[in-house]
Each structure stands twice: as structure tokens, then as C-alpha cells.
N, C-alpha and C positions, 0 to 999 in steps of 0.2 A: 450807620447802616443798621437796618433791622435784621433780626435773625431769619425772617422769611426770605429775604433777598439772597442770602448766602446758601440756602439749601439747594441741592441739585437733584433733579428728578432721576431716579435710577432708570437705566436702560431696560427695555423689555427682555424677557428671558432668552429669546432666540438670538439676541445680539451678543451674548456671552459665549466665547469660544469653548470654555470648559464644559458648558452644558452639552454642546455637540460632541465633545470628546466622550462624555459619559454615555450619551445615547448611541454613539457609533460602535462601541464595544459589543453590547448585546445585539445590536442590529446586524453586525457582521456574523455573530454566532448563529443568529436565526437564519440568515441567508445560507451560511455554510451547512447548517443542519437540513434545510430544505433541499439543497443540492445533493447532499449525501443520501437523503431519503429517496429522491428521484433516481439517483444512480443505482441504489440497491434494488429498487423495484423494477427498473427498466432493464437491468442486466443481471438476472439471477445466476447463481453459480450452477455449473452443470452437475447433473446427478451422476454419481459413480456407478459403474457397472457392478453387478452382483458378484462377478468373479474377478474383481480388480487385482486381488492378491496373486491369483494363479497367472494372470496375464503379466504381472510384474516379474514373477519368477521366470517365465518364458523369455521375456525381454532380456533379463539379466543373463540367462544361459546363452542366448544369441550373441550378446555383446561380449561375453567371456570367450566364446569360440572365435569371434572375429578378432579379438585382441590377441589370442594365441597365434593366429595366422599372420599377424603383423609384428612379431617379435624381431629384434635385431638378429642378423645372421649368426653371430657368435653364440648368442644365447639359445637360439633355435637349434644349432648344431649340438650344443652341450646338453640340451634337454630333449633330444629327439627320442630317446628310449625311456624317458621318465613315464611311469604309468599315468594313465588318464584319471583325473579326479572323478569320483562318483557323482 
């Protein structure tokens, strides 16, 4: 046999699985980046109100008063004469 008869033609690059594995990683990252960009642009974060801190304090006062009204009976009886917090 001649040396030319034993040589095998290599397969084209697209027929090797490892090539597609190497291409798939960056392709997935590019698709995920495009989706994240679209998501960030189409759903912007809401703008906070200028007095958000004052509103939060008022909400906390309301919740604290509501929680005081719902204490267990024994605890409510024992602290009925306790001074109100400022």
C-alpha cells in the first residue's frame, strides 16, 4: 500500500462536536445579555417619592399602633397603665 491510500481526509469543522461546544458558551452569554438589556430597558425601576423617609416613619407608627391593639389579653392587661412611647 502506498502512503496516500492510508491518509484520511479530516472532517469539516462543523462536524466536530467540540467546536459547537466552544461556540455555544459565548452564544448563550450573548443571548442572555441581550435579554437582560431588553428587560432593563422595558421595565425601569420606579422613582422614589421625595418624602419617602417621612412616609416610612408614618407607616411604622401606624403598624406599631395596630400591633399594640392586637396584643394578647394577659400582656394587654399587665401593660394597660404603661406610659405611651413618645
